[in-house]
Steps between C-alpha positions, in 0.01 A plus 500: 500500500788743586687423184258674258508809716881513505512442120250779437679752724842404332333573153347811617835621628676409163232688309523819694874507512530522132279809460678789316465805718468846321744759632323762700752775428558607139748780604756539786321482844434843661273557811157640445301666783253770417147616596246614237220726646199518266324767697787749519844484322396248228136582427551466118548120548132472563425540138495205265816445299687765687860486605756676717875473504695511840884556534723613771381856420154395635626379833253576780674308785850394571385136475364536139670278246428496130661190359777484241405795272176635660145388518221509242158463680213438259120479558309219310221561260242540775716728721440263797832298484864632514802334355868602552807439288863601482574760238800309383477312164594136562667474158722814566559420870624845551337729774558819283273346207141537625195374330245769412132434580249597232129573573412168333593256774838432350857606584780526240872500535638802305832315449412154368130564400367213713134543594346373835131471579460654841117516553456134606765478769760290308707738302526242213699564186296544193753646260878551473820293596416468875432147608404571866211692646556824694588447854170519700462576868226412749228749583349449850187684620571664841187686577232709303669617175861445627720232367863384563724391213767252591701201391 
């Protein structure tokens, strides 16, 4: 009776050990710690398909961190969900080359021409030489209309 259970567990272990894990970071690691306030500083992010860029120049607290090249925060098509990405193009891998967000839910690298879809939370490549998505960061709701972005 115990033998089938042991064989099953061994097979389960072998199957899960061979899973190819996708890399979480597409650019060099850099800490992210920032709050978005939809009722004050960042009210424009309440609008569908809106976006806002945050860099060291937008520092509000000493503990604010903006990732490798800065943060791109995007509202989805309904304006109810926020997504956050690093501004660094994963193909260029250079913090001084930053993607540019258009008003169409896509961001484009001015250097290599790669285009990334940002309105669905994945930052997937749809055009250009890049093979990896934009580095995305987690957006945590803190309290009413306030979110923390982190990694």
